C-alpha positions in Angstrom: 14.9 -6.9 41.0 18.2 -8.8 41.2 21.7 -7.4 41.4 22.4 -7.7 37.7 19.2 -5.9 36.8 19.9 -3.1 39.3 23.4 -2.6 37.8 22.0 -2.6 34.3 19.3 -0.1 35.2 21.4 2.4 37.2 24.8 2.2 35.6 24.1 4.8 32.8 22.6 7.3 35.3 25.5 6.9 37.7 28.1 7.2 35.0 26.5 10.4 33.7 26.5 11.8 37.2 30.1 10.9 37.8 31.2 12.2 34.4 29.5 15.5 35.0 31.2 15.9 38.4 34.8 14.7 37.6 34.9 15.5 33.9 36.8 12.4 33.0 35.3 9.4 31.3 37.7 6.9 32.7 37.6 8.3 36.3 33.8 8.2 36.1 33.8 4.6 35.0 36.2 3.7 37.9 34.1 5.5 40.4 30.8 3.8 39.3 32.5 0.4 39.2 33.9 0.8 42.7 30.5 1.9 43.9 28.8 -1.2 42.6 31.6 -3.4 44.0 31.1 -1.9 47.4 27.3 -2.2 47.1 27.5 -5.9 46.2 29.3 -6.6 49.5 26.5 -5.0 51.6 23.4 -6.6 52.9 20.9 -5.5 50.3 17.9 -5.8 52.6 19.2 -3.1 54.9 19.2 -0.6 52.0 15.7 0.9 51.8 16.2 2.9 48.6 18.9 1.4 46.3 18.8 4.2 43.7 19.3 6.9 46.4 22.1 4.9 48.1 24.0 4.5 44.8 23.6 8.2 43.8 24.8 9.3 47.2 27.7 6.9 47.1 28.8 8.0 43.6 28.5 11.7 44.6 30.6 11.2 47.7 33.2 9.2 45.8 33.4 12.0 43.2 33.8 14.6 45.9 36.6 12.5 47.5 38.2 12.1 44.1 38.2 15.8 43.4 39.5 16.6 46.8 42.3 14.1 46.4 43.3 15.7 43.1 43.3 19.2 44.6 45.4 18.0 47.6 48.0 16.4 45.3 48.1 19.5 43.2 48.7 21.7 46.3 51.4 19.3 47.6 53.1 19.5 44.3 53.0 23.3 44.2 54.2 23.5 47.8 57.1 21.3 46.9 58.3 23.8 44.2 60.7 26.4 45.5 60.1 29.4 43.2 63.4 31.1 44.0 65.4 27.9 43.4 63.5 27.3 40.2 64.3 30.8 38.9 67.9 30.5 39.9 68.2 27.3 37.9 66.8 28.9 34.7 69.5 29.8 32.2 68.4 33.1 30.7 71.8 34.1 29.6 70.9 33.4 25.9 67.9 35.8 26.0 68.5 39.4 25.1 65.4 41.0 26.6 66.1 44.4 25.0 66.3 42.8 21.6 63.2 40.7 22.2 61.1 43.7 23.2 62.5 45.8 20.4 61.6 43.1 17.9 58.1 42.7 19.3 57.5 46.4 19.3 58.9 46.7 15.7 56.3 44.1 14.6 53.6 46.2 16.2 54.9 49.4 14.7 55.1 47.9 11.2 51.7 46.3 11.2 49.5 48.5 13.4 48.3 52.1 13.4 49.1 54.0 16.7 45.5 53.6 18.1 45.4 49.9 17.2 48.8 49.4 18.8 47.7 51.2 22.0 44.5 49.1 22.3 46.3 45.9 21.5 49.2 46.4 23.9 47.1 47.6 26.8 44.4 44.9 26.3 46.7 41.9 25.5 49.6 42.6 27.8 48.0 44.4 30.7 44.4 43.1 30.4 42.9 46.6 30.7 39.2 46.5 30.4 37.3 48.1 27.4 35.7 50.6 29.8 39.1 52.0 30.7 40.5 51.6 27.1 37.7 53.9 25.7 38.9 56.6 28.0 42.6 56.2 27.3 42.2 56.2 23.5 39.1 58.4 23.3 37.1 55.8 21.4 33.8 54.1 22.1 34.0 50.7 23.8 32.6 48.8 20.7 35.2 50.6 18.6 38.0 49.5 21.0 36.8 45.9 20.6 37.0 46.3 16.8 40.4 47.8 17.0 41.6 45.0 19.1 40.2 42.4 16.8 41.6 44.1 13.7 45.0 44.3 15.4 45.0 40.6 16.1 44.1 39.9 12.5 46.9 42.1 11.2 49.4 40.5 13.5 48.4 37.0 12.3 49.5 37.9 8.8 53.1 36.8 8.2 55.7 39.5 7.7 59.3 39.0 6.6 62.2 40.7 8.4 61.2 44.0 9.9 63.5 46.9 10.5 62.8 48.9 13.6 62.9 52.5 12.6 61.1 54.5 15.3 62.1 57.9 16.6 61.0 57.3 20.2 61.8 53.6 20.3 64.1 53.8 23.3 61.5 55.7 25.3 58.7 53.3 24.4 60.9 50.3 25.1 61.8 51.8 28.5 58.2 52.6 29.5 57.0 49.2 28.3 59.7 47.4 30.4 58.7 49.5 33.5 55.0 48.7 32.9 55.8 45.0 32.8 58.1 45.1 35.8 55.9 47.2 38.1 52.4 46.3 36.7 51.7 50.0 36.3 51.3 51.1 32.6 50.8 54.8 33.3 54.0 56.0 31.6 53.4 53.6 28.7 49.8 54.9 28.3 51.2 58.5 28.0 53.7 57.4 25.4 51.1 55.6 23.4 48.8 58.6 23.6 51.6 60.8 22.3 52.0 58.5 19.3 48.3 58.6 18.6 48.2 62.4 18.7 51.3 62.7 16.5 49.6 60.5 13.9 46.4 62.4 14.0 
């Protein structure tokens, strides 16, 4: 089998392998082409199993390619100074209190207390359904349905919403604390209180 026949025979196999490893059509093509170019410069008679050699070469090139991408990504991330980045951010135009109030107003207008509790705790704090069923005293499957229903309700467009809520200040405060410290214990108690008042 001559070189042209070898390339024609193995190119589709090598491209599929490279594509599966690197996930990019263009990168896979480049890797396979480079492998064949290198192979063409070698003494063919010294290679006992051409197919095995080409597969091994493509695999090694893919690994090197992925390692190079990872290294560049890490170098880029290391070059970023988070403190300096945050200091450069101009957040003066953002009124956090207003943003939170508006978001919670939307939740209060569209969702029932139990839906609101499940949505907030799942969406914002990523609390698992096992824990949610204990917090809101509902079965896990019911919690999934409540979360799904809440998302559907929130997707429906609503015009200007007024925020008329007796304990709004308390809920806003406990929500901000939960976001700041990653501990939604106080927020959970406030949400439970809302559910019990509605019942």
